[in-house]
C-alpha positions as CSV (number, residue, x, y, z in Angstrom):
1,M,34.2,90.5,-15.4
2,T,30.4,89.6,-15.2
3,G,28.2,92.6,-16.1
4,I,30.9,94.8,-17.5
5,T,29.7,98.0,-19.1
6,H,32.8,99.1,-21.1
7,L,35.5,97.2,-23.0
8,T,39.0,98.0,-21.7
9,A,42.3,97.0,-23.2
10,E,42.4,93.9,-21.0
11,H,39.0,92.9,-22.2
12,V,40.2,93.1,-25.8
13,R,43.2,91.0,-24.9
14,A,41.0,88.4,-23.3
15,W,38.7,88.4,-26.4
16,A,41.7,87.8,-28.6
17,R,42.9,84.9,-26.4
18,E,39.4,83.4,-26.2
19,S,38.8,83.6,-30.0
20,V,42.1,82.1,-30.8
21,G,41.4,79.2,-28.4
22,R,38.0,78.6,-29.8
23,L,39.2,78.5,-33.4
24,K,42.1,76.3,-32.5
25,Q,39.7,73.8,-30.8
26,S,37.3,73.7,-33.7
27,R,39.6,74.2,-36.7
28,E,39.6,70.5,-37.8
29,R,35.9,70.3,-38.0
30,L,35.7,73.7,-39.7
31,D,38.3,72.4,-42.2
32,A,36.4,69.2,-42.9
33,A,33.1,71.0,-43.6
34,N,34.7,73.6,-45.9
35,V,33.0,73.4,-49.3
36,F,32.7,77.1,-50.4
37,P,34.1,78.9,-52.4
38,V,36.3,75.8,-53.0
39,A,36.4,72.6,-50.9
40,D,40.1,72.9,-49.9
41,S,39.6,72.0,-46.3
42,D,41.4,75.0,-44.8
43,T,38.8,77.5,-43.5
44,G,39.2,76.7,-39.8
45,T,43.0,76.6,-40.0
46,N,43.2,79.9,-42.0
47,M,40.9,81.7,-39.5
48,W,42.9,80.4,-36.6
49,L,46.2,81.4,-38.0
50,T,44.7,84.8,-38.9
51,L,43.6,85.6,-35.4
52,S,46.8,84.1,-33.9
53,H,48.7,86.9,-35.7
54,G,46.3,89.4,-34.3
55,A,46.8,88.2,-30.8
56,E,50.6,88.2,-31.3
57,A,50.4,91.8,-32.5
58,I,48.7,92.8,-29.2
59,T,51.4,91.0,-27.2
60,A,54.1,92.9,-29.2
61,R,52.6,96.3,-28.3
62,Q,53.2,98.2,-25.1
63,K,50.9,97.4,-22.2
64,G,50.0,101.1,-22.0
65,D,47.6,100.9,-25.0
66,D,44.0,101.7,-24.3
67,A,41.1,99.7,-25.7
68,V,41.1,101.5,-29.0
69,G,44.9,101.0,-29.5
70,T,44.7,97.3,-28.5
71,L,41.8,96.7,-30.8
72,R,43.7,98.3,-33.7
73,S,46.7,96.1,-33.0
74,F,44.5,93.0,-33.0
75,A,42.9,94.0,-36.3
76,S,46.1,95.1,-38.0
77,G,48.0,92.0,-36.9
78,A,45.1,89.8,-38.1
79,S,45.0,91.5,-41.5
80,A,48.7,91.3,-42.0
81,G,48.8,87.6,-41.1
82,A,45.5,86.7,-42.9
83,R,45.4,83.3,-44.5
84,G,43.0,82.3,-47.3
85,N,39.8,83.8,-48.4
86,S,38.1,83.5,-45.0
87,G,41.2,85.0,-43.2
88,V,41.3,88.1,-45.4
89,I,37.6,88.6,-44.9
90,L,37.9,88.1,-41.1
91,G,40.9,90.6,-41.1
92,E,38.8,93.2,-42.9
93,F,35.9,92.7,-40.5
94,L,38.2,93.3,-37.6
95,R,39.8,96.4,-39.2
96,G,36.4,97.8,-39.8
97,L,35.4,97.0,-36.3
98,A,38.4,98.8,-34.9
99,I,37.8,101.9,-37.2
100,G,34.1,102.1,-36.4
101,A,34.5,101.6,-32.7
102,A,37.2,104.3,-32.5
103,A,35.2,106.9,-34.4
104,R,34.0,108.6,-31.2
105,H,37.5,108.4,-29.7
106,P,39.9,110.7,-31.6
107,A,43.4,110.4,-30.4
108,Q,43.9,112.7,-27.4
109,V,47.2,113.3,-25.6
110,S,47.3,113.8,-21.9
111,S,49.6,116.3,-20.1
112,S,52.1,113.5,-19.7
113,G,52.4,113.1,-23.5
114,R,50.7,109.7,-23.6
115,A,47.5,108.9,-25.3
116,A,44.5,109.6,-23.1
117,S,42.7,106.4,-22.0
118,S,39.5,105.5,-23.8
119,E,37.1,102.6,-23.1
120,L,34.6,101.3,-25.6
121,E,30.8,101.4,-24.9
122,G,28.0,99.4,-26.4
123,R,27.3,102.0,-29.1
124,D,31.0,101.9,-30.1
125,L,30.7,98.2,-30.5
126,V,27.6,98.6,-32.8
127,A,29.4,101.2,-34.9
128,G,32.3,98.8,-35.2
129,L,30.1,95.9,-36.2
130,I,28.5,97.9,-38.9
131,E,31.8,99.2,-40.3
132,G,33.3,95.7,-40.1
133,A,30.4,94.1,-42.0
134,D,30.6,96.9,-44.7
135,R,34.4,96.5,-45.1
136,A,34.2,92.8,-45.3
137,R,31.6,92.9,-48.0
138,A,33.4,95.5,-50.0
139,A,36.6,93.4,-49.9
140,V,34.9,90.5,-51.8
141,A,34.7,91.0,-55.5
142,R,31.7,88.8,-55.9
143,P,29.9,88.6,-52.5
144,V,27.2,85.9,-52.2
145,P,24.7,85.2,-49.3
146,G,25.1,82.3,-47.0
147,T,28.7,83.0,-46.1
148,I,30.8,84.8,-43.4
149,L,29.5,88.0,-45.0
150,S,26.0,87.1,-44.1
151,A,27.0,86.4,-40.5
152,A,28.8,89.7,-40.2
153,G,25.8,91.6,-41.7
154,E,23.2,89.9,-39.6
155,A,25.3,90.4,-36.4
156,A,25.6,94.1,-37.1
157,A,21.9,94.5,-38.1
158,A,20.7,92.7,-34.9
159,A,22.9,94.8,-32.6
160,A,21.9,98.0,-34.4
161,A,18.2,97.1,-34.0
162,V,18.6,96.6,-30.2
163,L,20.6,99.9,-29.9
164,E,17.7,101.7,-31.7
165,K,15.5,100.6,-28.8
166,D,17.7,102.6,-26.5
167,S,19.3,99.5,-25.0
168,W,23.0,100.5,-24.6
169,R,23.9,97.7,-22.3
170,L,27.1,96.0,-23.7
171,S,26.0,92.5,-22.8
172,T,22.6,92.9,-24.5
173,L,24.2,94.2,-27.7
174,I,26.7,91.5,-28.0
175,D,24.0,88.9,-27.3
176,A,22.0,90.3,-30.1
177,A,25.0,90.2,-32.5
178,V,25.7,86.6,-31.6
179,A,22.0,85.7,-32.2
180,G,22.2,87.5,-35.6
181,A,25.3,85.6,-36.6
182,R,23.7,82.3,-35.5
183,K,20.6,83.1,-37.6
184,A,22.8,83.6,-40.6
185,V,24.6,80.3,-40.0
186,D,21.2,78.5,-39.7
187,A,20.1,80.0,-43.1
188,S,23.3,79.3,-45.0
189,P,22.4,75.9,-46.5
190,D,19.2,77.5,-48.0
191,Q,21.3,80.2,-49.6
192,L,24.2,78.2,-51.1
193,S,23.7,75.1,-53.1
194,A,27.2,73.8,-52.3
195,L,26.2,73.7,-48.7
196,R,22.9,71.9,-49.3
197,T,24.7,69.3,-51.4
198,A,27.3,68.7,-48.7
199,H,24.7,68.8,-45.9
200,V,26.7,71.4,-43.9
201,V,26.4,75.0,-42.7
202,D,29.0,77.5,-43.8
203,S,32.4,77.1,-42.1
204,G,33.4,80.7,-42.4
205,A,30.1,81.9,-40.9
206,V,30.5,79.5,-38.0
207,G,34.1,80.7,-37.6
208,L,32.9,84.3,-37.2
209,L,30.2,83.2,-34.9
210,L,32.9,81.6,-32.7
211,V,34.8,84.9,-32.7
212,L,31.7,86.9,-31.6
213,E,30.9,84.3,-29.0
214,G,34.4,84.7,-27.7
215,L,33.6,88.4,-27.1
216,Q,30.3,87.4,-25.6
217,S,32.0,85.1,-23.1
218,V,34.4,87.8,-22.0
219,V,31.6,90.3,-21.5
220,N,29.5,87.7,-19.5
221,G,32.5,86.2,-17.6
222,D,32.1,82.8,-19.1
223,T,35.4,82.1,-20.9
224,G,37.1,78.8,-21.6
225,R,34.3,76.7,-22.9
226,D,35.0,73.5,-24.9
227,V,33.9,73.9,-28.6
228,T,35.8,70.9,-30.0
229,Q,32.5,69.3,-31.0
230,I,30.9,72.3,-32.6
231,P,28.1,71.1,-35.0
232,L,28.6,71.6,-38.7
233,S,26.4,69.1,-40.4
234,V,22.8,70.5,-41.1
235,S,21.2,67.8,-38.9
236,E,23.6,68.5,-36.0
237,W,23.2,72.3,-36.3
238,S,19.4,72.1,-36.5
239,A,19.2,69.8,-33.5
240,S,21.5,72.0,-31.4
241,V,19.6,75.2,-32.3
242,I,16.0,73.9,-32.2
243,D,16.0,71.2,-29.5
244,G,19.0,72.1,-27.3
245,D,19.5,74.5,-24.5
246,P,20.5,77.9,-26.1
247,D,23.5,78.0,-23.8
248,Q,24.7,74.7,-25.3
249,D,24.4,75.6,-29.0
250,C,28.1,74.9,-29.6
251,Q,27.9,71.4,-28.3
252,C,27.5,68.5,-30.8
253,I,24.2,66.7,-30.5
254,R,25.0,63.8,-32.7
255,R,27.2,63.0,-35.7
256,D,25.6,62.7,-39.1
257,A,27.0,59.7,-41.1
258,G,26.4,61.7,-44.2
259,Q,28.2,64.8,-43.2
260,H,30.9,66.3,-45.5
261,R,34.4,64.8,-45.0
262,G,36.5,67.3,-47.0
263,P,37.7,67.4,-50.6
264,A,39.3,64.0,-50.6
265,A,35.9,62.4,-50.2
266,D,34.1,64.4,-52.8
267,H,36.8,65.3,-55.4
268,G,39.5,62.6,-55.1
269,G,41.8,65.4,-54.0
270,I,41.4,67.3,-57.2
271,L,39.4,70.6,-57.1
272,E,37.8,72.4,-60.0
273,G,38.7,76.0,-60.7
274,P,42.0,77.9,-60.9
275,A,45.1,75.9,-59.8
276,F,46.9,78.4,-57.5
277,E,46.2,80.6,-54.5
278,V,48.1,83.9,-54.5
279,M,48.3,86.2,-51.5
280,Y,50.3,89.3,-50.8
281,L,50.4,92.6,-48.8
282,A,50.3,95.7,-51.0
283,E,51.0,99.3,-50.0
284,R,51.2,102.5,-52.0
285,G,53.1,105.7,-51.1
286,G,55.8,104.2,-49.0
287,C,56.2,106.2,-45.7
288,D,54.9,109.5,-47.2
289,P,52.7,111.0,-44.4
290,H,50.9,113.1,-47.1
291,V,49.7,110.2,-49.1
292,D,46.2,110.6,-50.5
293,E,44.1,108.1,-48.6
294,P,41.1,108.3,-50.9
295,A,43.4,107.7,-53.8
296,D,44.6,104.6,-52.0
297,A,41.1,103.3,-51.7
298,V,40.4,104.0,-55.4
299,A,43.6,102.1,-56.3
300,A,42.6,99.2,-54.2
301,S,39.2,99.1,-55.9
302,R,41.0,99.1,-59.3
303,L,43.3,96.3,-58.2
304,Q,40.3,94.2,-57.1
305,S,38.7,94.8,-60.5
306,S,41.8,93.8,-62.4
307,L,42.2,90.6,-60.4
308,T,38.7,89.5,-61.2
309,E,39.7,89.4,-64.9
310,I,42.4,86.8,-64.2
311,G,40.9,84.7,-61.4
312,D,38.2,84.2,-58.8
313,S,37.8,84.1,-55.0
314,V,39.1,87.7,-55.2
315,V,39.4,89.5,-51.9
316,V,41.1,92.9,-51.7
317,G,41.1,94.8,-48.4
318,S,40.7,98.6,-48.1
319,P,43.6,100.7,-46.8
320,G,43.3,101.3,-43.0
321,D,44.2,104.6,-41.3
322,R,47.5,106.4,-41.5
323,E,49.1,103.9,-39.2
324,D,48.2,101.0,-41.5
325,R,47.8,101.6,-45.2
326,S,48.5,98.1,-46.4
327,V,45.9,95.9,-48.0
328,R,45.8,92.2,-48.0
329,V,45.2,90.5,-51.4
330,H,43.8,87.0,-52.1
331,V,43.0,85.4,-55.5
332,H,42.7,82.0,-57.1
333,T,44.3,82.0,-60.5
334,D,46.1,79.9,-63.1
335,D,48.6,82.7,-63.7
336,P,50.3,83.9,-60.5
337,A,52.6,86.2,-62.4
338,A,49.6,88.1,-63.8
339,A,48.2,88.5,-60.3
340,I,51.5,90.3,-59.4
341,A,51.7,92.3,-62.6
342,V,48.3,94.0,-62.1
343,A,49.7,95.4,-58.8
344,L,52.0,97.8,-60.7
345,G,52.7,100.8,-58.6
346,W,52.2,99.0,-55.3
347,Q,55.0,97.8,-52.9
348,L,54.4,94.1,-52.4
349,S,55.6,91.9,-49.6
350,Q,54.7,88.4,-48.2
351,V,53.9,87.2,-51.7
352,V,53.2,83.5,-51.4
353,V,51.8,81.1,-54.0
354,H,50.7,77.5,-53.5
355,R,48.4,74.9,-55.2
356,V,44.8,75.1,-54.2
357,S,44.8,71.3,-54.3
358,D,48.0,70.1,-52.6
359,P,49.6,67.5,-54.8
360,V,51.6,66.1,-51.9
361,A,49.1,66.5,-49.1
362,D,50.3,63.3,-47.3
363,R,53.9,64.3,-47.2
364,P,54.9,65.1,-43.6
365,W,57.4,67.8,-44.5
366,G,57.1,70.9,-46.6
367,V,59.0,72.9,-49.2
368,V,59.6,76.6,-49.7
369,G,61.1,77.9,-53.0
370,I,62.3,81.5,-53.0
371,T,62.8,83.6,-56.1
372,S,62.4,87.0,-57.6
373,S,61.3,85.5,-60.9
374,P,57.5,85.9,-61.1
375,R,56.8,83.5,-63.9
376,L,58.5,80.7,-62.0
377,L,56.0,80.8,-59.1
378,S,53.6,78.5,-60.8
379,D,56.4,76.0,-61.5
380,I,57.5,76.0,-57.8
381,A,53.9,75.6,-56.5
382,A,53.1,72.9,-59.1
383,L,56.0,70.8,-57.7
384,G,54.3,70.9,-54.3
385,G,56.1,73.8,-52.7
386,V,55.2,77.2,-51.3
387,A,56.6,79.8,-53.7
388,L,57.8,83.0,-52.0
389,W,58.5,85.9,-54.3
390,S,60.6,88.9,-53.6
391,Q,59.9,92.2,-55.4
392,T,63.3,93.6,-54.4
393,G,65.4,90.4,-54.1
394,A,65.7,90.8,-50.3
395,I,63.7,88.5,-48.0
396,A,62.4,89.9,-44.7
397,D,61.9,87.8,-41.6
398,A,58.1,88.2,-41.7
399,E,58.1,86.8,-45.3
400,L,60.2,83.8,-44.3
401,R,58.0,83.0,-41.4
402,R,54.9,83.3,-43.5
403,A,56.2,80.8,-46.1
404,I,57.6,78.4,-43.5
405,V,54.3,78.3,-41.6
406,D,52.3,78.0,-44.9
407,A,54.4,74.9,-45.9
408,H,52.5,72.9,-43.2
409,G,55.2,70.6,-42.0
410,R,57.2,69.7,-38.9
411,E,60.2,70.0,-41.1
412,V,60.5,72.4,-44.1
413,L,63.1,72.6,-46.8
414,V,63.9,76.2,-47.8
415,I,65.5,76.4,-51.2
416,S,66.7,79.7,-52.6
417,G,67.0,80.7,-56.3
418,R,67.4,84.1,-57.8
419,I,67.4,86.5,-54.9
420,A,69.9,89.0,-53.4
421,E,73.0,87.4,-51.9
422,D,72.3,87.1,-48.2
423,P,74.7,85.2,-45.9
424,S,72.3,85.4,-43.0
425,L,69.4,83.8,-44.8
426,A,70.0,80.2,-43.7
427,A,70.5,81.2,-40.1
428,R,67.5,83.4,-40.1
429,A,65.3,80.7,-41.7
430,E,66.4,78.1,-39.1
431,K,65.9,80.5,-36.2
432,I,62.4,81.4,-37.4
433,G,61.6,77.7,-37.9
434,W,62.7,77.0,-34.3
435,H,60.4,79.7,-32.9
436,C,57.6,78.1,-35.0
437,G,58.3,74.6,-33.8
438,V,59.6,73.7,-37.3
439,R,63.0,72.1,-38.2
440,V,64.3,74.0,-41.3
441,H,66.7,72.6,-43.8
442,S,68.1,75.7,-45.6
443,L,69.5,74.9,-49.1
444,R,71.4,77.5,-51.1
445,G,74.5,77.1,-53.2
446,R,77.1,79.8,-53.7
447,N,75.7,82.3,-56.2
448,S,72.5,80.3,-56.5
449,T,70.3,80.8,-59.5
450,D,66.8,79.7,-60.5
451,A,68.4,76.8,-62.3
452,H,69.7,75.6,-59.0
453,L,66.2,76.0,-57.5
454,I,64.4,74.1,-60.3
455,A,67.0,71.3,-60.1
456,A,66.6,71.0,-56.3
457,L,62.8,71.0,-56.5
458,A,62.8,68.3,-59.1
459,A,65.0,66.2,-56.9
460,V,62.7,66.9,-53.9
461,Q,59.6,65.8,-55.9
462,L,61.2,62.4,-56.7
463,A,61.9,62.1,-52.9
464,S,58.3,62.8,-51.8
465,G,58.0,59.3,-50.3
466,A,61.2,59.7,-48.3
467,G,62.0,61.5,-45.1
468,A,63.0,65.2,-44.9
469,D,66.6,64.4,-44.3
470,E,66.9,62.3,-47.4
471,A,65.0,64.8,-49.4
472,A,67.3,67.6,-48.2
473,D,70.3,65.5,-49.1
474,R,69.0,64.9,-52.6
475,A,68.2,68.6,-53.1
476,A,71.7,69.5,-51.9
477,E,73.3,67.0,-54.3
478,A,71.2,68.4,-57.2
479,I,72.4,71.9,-56.4
480,R,76.0,70.8,-56.3
481,H,75.8,69.1,-59.7
482,V,74.2,71.9,-61.6
483,Q,76.7,73.7,-63.7
484,V,75.4,77.2,-64.5
485,T,76.3,79.7,-67.2
486,I,74.7,83.1,-67.4
487,L,74.3,84.5,-70.9
488,E,73.9,88.3,-71.3
489,T,71.8,88.7,-74.4
490,D,71.7,92.5,-74.6
491,G,74.8,92.6,-76.9
492,S,77.4,92.1,-74.2
493,Q,77.6,88.4,-74.9
494,A,79.5,88.8,-78.2
495,D,80.6,85.2,-78.7
496,L,77.7,82.8,-78.1
497,P,79.4,79.9,-79.8
498,A,82.4,80.2,-77.4
499,A,80.0,80.3,-74.5
500,L,78.3,77.2,-75.7
501,A,81.6,75.5,-76.1
502,D,82.4,76.3,-72.5
503,I,79.0,74.8,-71.5
504,H,79.8,71.7,-73.6
505,G,83.0,71.3,-71.7
506,Q,81.0,71.0,-68.5
507,L,79.0,68.1,-69.7
508,G,79.7,64.8,-68.0
509,A,78.8,61.3,-68.9
510,A,75.7,61.4,-66.8
511,T,74.5,64.8,-68.0
512,D,71.1,64.6,-69.6
513,T,69.2,67.8,-69.0
514,V,69.6,71.5,-69.8
515,T,67.5,74.0,-67.9
516,L,67.1,77.3,-69.8
517,I,65.5,80.3,-68.0
518,C,65.4,83.6,-69.9
519,D,64.3,87.1,-68.9
520,E,61.6,89.1,-70.6
521,H,64.0,91.1,-72.8
522,A,66.4,88.4,-73.7
523,D,67.3,88.3,-77.4
524,P,65.0,85.5,-78.7
525,S,67.8,84.2,-81.0
526,V,69.9,83.2,-78.0
527,P,67.6,80.7,-76.3
528,E,66.7,79.3,-79.8
529,T,70.4,78.7,-80.4
530,V,70.9,77.1,-77.0
531,V,67.9,74.8,-77.6
532,Q,69.3,73.7,-81.0
533,W,72.7,73.0,-79.5
534,A,71.3,71.0,-76.6
535,R,69.1,68.8,-78.8
536,A,72.0,68.2,-81.1
537,A,74.0,67.0,-78.1
538,G,71.2,64.6,-77.3
539,L,70.1,66.5,-74.1
540,D,66.6,67.1,-72.8
541,V,65.7,70.8,-72.6
542,V,63.5,72.4,-69.9
543,R,62.8,75.9,-71.0
544,L,61.2,78.4,-68.6
545,P,60.5,82.1,-68.6
546,S,61.6,84.2,-65.6
547,G,59.3,87.1,-66.0
548,V,62.1,89.5,-64.8
549,E,62.5,92.7,-66.7
550,A,66.0,92.0,-67.8
551,A,67.9,90.5,-70.7
552,S,69.9,87.5,-69.4
553,C,69.5,83.7,-69.8
554,V,70.5,81.2,-67.2
555,V,71.7,77.9,-68.6
556,G,72.0,75.0,-66.1
557,V,73.3,71.6,-67.1
558,E,72.9,68.5,-64.9
């Protein structure tokens, strides 16, 4: 492939494979050097997972796709599977790259009815880099220099400058883009005080550099290089760039004893800022082919503005073309329910919440809690789980996979609360886990409620030092022992004293806790009466709001 002049579909596939491989090799070092916007040690992993989804999307498409279609699949898959702040930005960069590169290639249909083949030239690549950098910057509510945005901007500017000199050669243009990104990485500590303090270059910028170098290696026929020792401390980076052979820039010159070692070293495992990361896919207009695309873009901008009022690290993508109108959303906030509420009018999927600082990072197994109650998401995440929220009550395979992977464990407990009854859920979760190399323990009682979910999560928290099997057994036992009564408080529950008498009859000698979860429109006198009754019976009361627009209260005794 040395000296290629056009990018074909196969070149795009090779680029995807090479970029995924480079990020997989270097992700641990990228994670360890991650200090901005928060030192949560996940930039490398997030970028790797993001591109892995893009590569899988290519594989899932038919082999007959041309370069434009393959690049679109790569970008769309990466955006849909984006993880974290850096992943969403990378996904937006790739979507812009695909849109810009395809601008000169409107869909054409051959006499056979298939899309006419189109390859991408150097000027298409430059147009894509410019659009990618613009989209990535627009997605970030508060862009700052010294980050992945700077690397994208410098790469695009450097390639455009070469193109203006009438150099259309593909290898020359990608070389310029890589040099521009490397320049941005080198400057990042001078632009961000957090990087200077930690003595590192920006992890996200280096991640994008690796992706661009992946394309460079495909164009130049030099794939498969080892980047496991990529330099990230300032001294390592400066030595490799200034003193080393330019072809060896990704090789570590020496380790710096003072290099950043991740959040545990600097923060004791506790990070400043909002407690929770919230991510979701949002789409307007359903499948309506006549949807107003400019209106979608305006709505996405308004969503971004609304999110900045309740959190930070806000990244909201722009709608793509008619084939992909979804936007990926990321925010750090103390109020996950509010981050969902501001998306009124959008169809939401893959809504996941977890703690920015993992309270049980050393636990070898993970937990997923599933509910349709938005105000319980923070409680689930606070207990060390990945909270998966369903807007409709149904859970799709893509959502299960997202949550299971995000739980970061070789074994994962999947615990269901208030969702639609689905006899296939356990089998689907276990099958998805098997495909991901994860053993899934699916826990759901008959007619499970959020009271069952909270009881199981509390049992799991107490078992954090045990193995996954023991934790699953404790959670299952907690689910079995919860006695649940649902009180309708919209007037249909006429005899509250009788209902409380029934609950009282369920109390055993070991009963010590009442969990009360009420909907938004529940008659406030009902939970107050239940609380008074429970306290009179000498029971502890855990009172939680569901955030659901309904009028019932769930009472669980255990």
